[in-house]
C-alpha positions in Angstrom: -65.5 -56.8 -37.1 -65.6 -60.3 -38.3 -66.8 -63.1 -36.3 -64.3 -65.6 -35.0 -65.1 -69.1 -36.4 -62.7 -70.9 -33.8 -62.2 -69.2 -30.6 -59.2 -71.4 -29.5 -57.3 -70.0 -32.6 -58.5 -66.8 -32.3 -57.5 -66.2 -28.7 -54.1 -67.1 -29.9 -53.8 -64.2 -32.5 -50.6 -62.7 -30.8 -48.7 -65.8 -31.7 -49.6 -65.8 -35.5 -46.6 -63.5 -36.2 -44.3 -66.2 -34.3 -45.9 -69.0 -36.5 -45.2 -67.0 -39.5 -41.8 -66.1 -38.7 -40.4 -69.3 -37.3 -42.9 -72.1 -38.2 -43.8 -71.6 -41.8 -47.4 -70.3 -41.5 -48.5 -68.8 -44.9 -49.0 -65.0 -43.9 -50.9 -64.4 -47.2 -53.9 -66.6 -45.7 -54.3 -64.4 -42.6 -57.9 -63.0 -42.7 -59.3 -65.6 -45.0 -61.2 -68.9 -44.3 -58.2 -70.8 -45.3 -56.4 -69.4 -42.6 -57.5 -72.0 -40.0 -56.5 -74.9 -42.5 -53.2 -73.4 -42.6 -53.1 -72.8 -38.6 -54.0 -76.6 -38.5 -51.2 -77.4 -40.8 -48.6 -75.7 -39.0 -49.9 -77.0 -35.3 -50.1 -80.5 -36.6 -46.6 -80.4 -38.3 -45.1 -79.5 -34.9 -47.3 -82.0 -32.9 -46.2 -84.7 -35.4 -42.5 -83.8 -35.1 -42.7 -83.8 -31.5 -44.6 -87.1 -31.2 -42.4 -88.8 -33.6 -39.4 -88.1 -31.1 -37.9 -84.7 -31.9 -37.2 -83.0 -28.4 -38.0 -79.6 -27.5 -34.3 -78.8 -28.0 -34.2 -80.1 -31.4 -37.2 -78.2 -32.2 -35.6 -75.2 -30.9 -32.6 -75.6 -33.1 -34.6 -76.6 -36.2 -36.7 -73.5 -36.1 -33.9 -71.0 -34.8 -35.9 -70.4 -31.4 -33.7 -68.7 -28.7 -34.8 -70.9 -25.6 -36.6 -74.2 -24.8 -38.8 -72.1 -22.5 -40.2 -70.5 -25.6 -41.0 -73.9 -27.2 -42.6 -75.1 -24.1 -44.8 -72.1 -23.9 -45.6 -72.3 -27.7 -46.8 -76.0 -27.3 -48.9 -75.1 -24.2 -50.6 -72.2 -26.1 -51.2 -74.7 -29.1 -52.3 -77.7 -26.9 -49.7 -79.9 -27.6 -48.9 -82.1 -24.7 -45.5 -82.6 -23.6 -44.1 -86.0 -22.8 -43.5 -86.8 -19.1 -40.0 -86.6 -17.8 -39.8 -90.4 -17.9 -41.0 -90.7 -21.5 -38.7 -87.9 -22.5 -35.6 -89.6 -20.9 -36.5 -92.9 -22.7 -37.1 -91.1 -26.0 -33.5 -89.6 -25.5 -32.1 -93.0 -24.7 -33.9 -94.9 -27.5 -32.5 -92.2 -29.9 -29.0 -93.4 -29.0 -27.8 -90.3 -27.3 -26.9 -91.7 -24.0 
């Protein structure tokens, strides 16, 4: 059995299929040392999209996820901090959707 180089990534191994299926993680890199860079690429892409103003709902639609709660759980597992209700509302209003 190989040793895990990054425990925070290895503890989320069940999520790997979801990241491959919905978020563009390169399946061919699983089991290689390049996997960690690929994992970081996907997580950083999601973090960047969210931080640039995409809502949980928009991310759900963009990636074909069934529920907002699934995206929320994914973000929690990946350590992506969500906006406060106030910031989410301001983001919504600033995007001209009022």
